Residue, then its C-alpha position, 0 to 999 in steps of 0.5 A: m573511247i578516250q583515244q577516239n576523242q583524242e584522235l578527233e580533237h587532233n584531227k580538228m586541231t590539224d584542220n584548224s591549223k591548216d585553215l589558218l596556215n592556208f589563210w596566212e599563206d594566201q595573204m603572204k602571196q599578196s604581201h605587197t597588198s596584204s594587210n596581214y603582212f603590213f600590220r604585223k611589221s611591228p607591235s606598233h603596226y598591229h596596235m594601230m590596226l586594233l585601235v582603228m578597228s575597235a573604234h570602227k566597231l564601237n562607232e567612235k570617231l578616231s582622229v589622227e592626233g588621237l591615234k598618235t596619242k594612243l599608240f604607246k612606245t611610238s613617236r609621233p613622227k613614226s606614227a604619222l609615217i605608219i598612218n600615211e603608209a596604211c592610207e597609201k596601201g588602201f587600208f585606211r582613209l582620212e576624212k575631215t570633220s565637218t566642224d573643224q576641217r583641220i581634224k582628220n578622222i581615220i576610217p578603215t576602208e571597206t576592203f580592209i574591213n572585209e579582210f579583217k572580218q575574214y581574219l577574225a572568222t578564221l581565228k574563231k574557228l581555231s581551238y585547242 
Protein backbone atom coordinates (compact mmCIF):
# COMPACT_ATOMS: atom_id res chain seq x y z
CA MET A 1 0.00 0.00 0.00
CA ILE A 2 2.78 2.45 0.93
CA GLN A 3 4.71 1.61 -2.23
CA GLN A 4 1.55 2.09 -4.32
CA ASN A 5 1.02 5.55 -2.77
CA GLN A 6 4.66 6.44 -3.42
CA GLU A 7 4.30 5.39 -7.05
CA LEU A 8 1.14 7.48 -7.44
CA GLU A 9 2.89 10.50 -5.89
CA HIS A 10 5.91 9.98 -8.16
CA ASN A 11 3.69 9.78 -11.25
CA LYS A 12 1.78 12.89 -10.16
CA MET A 13 5.03 14.79 -9.57
CA THR A 14 6.38 13.66 -12.94
CA ASP A 15 3.17 14.77 -14.70
CA ASN A 16 3.22 18.14 -12.93
CA SER A 17 6.89 18.65 -13.72
CA LYS A 18 6.18 17.82 -17.35
CA ASP A 19 3.31 20.34 -17.39
CA LEU A 20 5.59 23.10 -16.10
CA LEU A 21 8.40 22.02 -18.41
CA ASN A 22 6.05 22.01 -21.42
CA PHE A 23 4.68 25.41 -20.44
CA TRP A 24 8.21 26.79 -20.01
CA GLU A 25 9.40 25.33 -23.31
CA ASP A 26 6.39 26.76 -25.14
CA GLN A 27 7.23 30.16 -23.68
CA MET A 28 10.89 29.88 -24.64
CA LYS A 29 10.00 29.01 -28.24
CA GLN A 30 8.48 32.48 -28.39
CA SER A 31 11.31 34.05 -26.40
CA HIS A 32 11.23 37.34 -28.28
CA THR A 33 7.64 37.90 -27.17
CA SER A 34 7.52 35.72 -24.07
CA SER A 35 6.86 37.40 -20.74
CA ASN A 36 8.46 34.43 -18.97
CA TYR A 37 11.70 35.13 -20.78
CA PHE A 38 11.57 38.89 -20.28
CA PHE A 39 10.63 38.92 -16.59
CA ARG A 40 13.24 36.33 -15.66
CA LYS A 41 16.16 38.32 -17.05
CA SER A 42 17.02 39.62 -13.58
CA PRO A 43 15.59 39.82 -10.08
CA SER A 44 14.61 43.43 -10.85
CA HIS A 45 12.55 42.33 -13.87
CA TYR A 46 10.77 39.66 -11.84
CA HIS A 47 10.20 42.02 -8.90
CA MET A 48 8.69 44.58 -11.28
CA MET A 49 6.29 42.01 -12.69
CA LEU A 50 5.16 41.03 -9.19
CA LEU A 51 4.69 44.65 -8.11
CA VAL A 52 2.61 45.52 -11.17
CA MET A 53 0.49 42.38 -10.96
CA SER A 54 -0.02 42.80 -7.21
CA ALA A 55 -1.24 46.37 -7.72
CA HIS A 56 -3.52 45.14 -10.52
CA LYS A 57 -4.96 42.35 -8.36
CA LEU A 58 -5.57 44.76 -5.45
CA ASN A 59 -7.05 47.33 -7.87
CA GLU A 60 -4.46 49.89 -6.78
CA LYS A 61 -2.90 52.58 -8.94
CA LEU A 62 0.84 52.22 -9.47
CA SER A 63 2.65 55.16 -10.99
CA VAL A 64 5.94 54.95 -12.85
CA GLU A 65 7.62 56.93 -10.08
CA GLY A 66 6.02 54.74 -7.41
CA LEU A 67 7.28 51.61 -9.13
CA LYS A 68 10.80 53.03 -9.45
CA THR A 69 10.77 53.76 -5.71
CA LYS A 70 9.58 50.25 -4.78
CA LEU A 71 12.17 48.41 -6.86
CA PHE A 72 15.01 47.68 -4.49
CA LYS A 73 18.63 47.54 -5.63
CA THR A 74 17.71 49.02 -9.01
CA SER A 75 18.71 52.51 -10.06
CA ARG A 76 15.99 54.84 -11.29
CA PRO A 77 17.49 55.01 -14.81
CA LYS A 78 17.68 51.19 -14.98
CA SER A 79 14.08 50.95 -13.70
CA ALA A 80 12.97 53.37 -16.42
CA LEU A 81 14.68 51.24 -19.08
CA ILE A 82 12.97 48.07 -17.86
CA ILE A 83 9.57 49.81 -17.73
CA ASN A 84 10.01 51.17 -21.26
CA GLU A 85 11.07 47.79 -22.60
CA ALA A 86 8.08 46.08 -20.92
CA CYS A 87 5.78 48.63 -22.59
CA GLU A 88 7.47 48.21 -25.98
CA LYS A 89 7.03 44.43 -25.75
CA GLY A 90 3.33 44.87 -24.94
CA PHE A 91 3.32 43.60 -21.36
CA PHE A 92 2.45 46.95 -19.77
CA ARG A 93 0.95 50.21 -20.93
CA LEU A 94 1.14 53.68 -19.45
CA GLU A 95 -1.98 55.66 -18.66
CA LYS A 96 -2.00 59.34 -17.72
CA THR A 97 -4.05 60.22 -14.67
CA SER A 98 -7.00 62.55 -15.05
CA THR A 99 -5.91 64.78 -12.16
CA ASP A 100 -2.24 65.30 -13.10
CA GLN A 101 -1.23 64.65 -16.71
CA ARG A 102 2.44 64.33 -15.67
CA ILE A 103 1.71 61.20 -13.62
CA LYS A 104 1.56 57.93 -15.56
CA ASN A 105 0.18 54.74 -14.08
CA ILE A 106 1.42 51.34 -15.18
CA ILE A 107 -1.30 48.96 -16.30
CA PRO A 108 -0.72 45.35 -17.41
CA THR A 109 -2.14 44.57 -20.85
CA GLU A 110 -4.94 42.02 -21.21
CA THR A 111 -2.59 39.72 -23.12
CA PHE A 112 -0.07 39.80 -20.29
CA ILE A 113 -2.77 39.34 -17.63
CA ASN A 114 -3.95 36.18 -19.41
CA GLU A 115 -0.39 34.89 -19.77
CA PHE A 116 0.27 35.58 -16.08
CA LYS A 117 -2.93 33.74 -15.08
CA GLN A 118 -1.87 30.76 -17.19
CA TYR A 119 1.54 30.80 -15.51
CA LEU A 120 -0.04 30.86 -12.03
CA ALA A 121 -2.50 28.09 -12.92
CA THR A 122 0.39 25.94 -14.08
CA LEU A 123 2.30 26.60 -10.86
CA LYS A 124 -0.78 25.81 -8.74
CA LYS A 125 -1.00 22.35 -10.31
CA LEU A 126 2.46 21.47 -9.04
CA SER A 127 2.90 19.64 -5.77
CA TYR A 128 5.66 17.63 -4.22
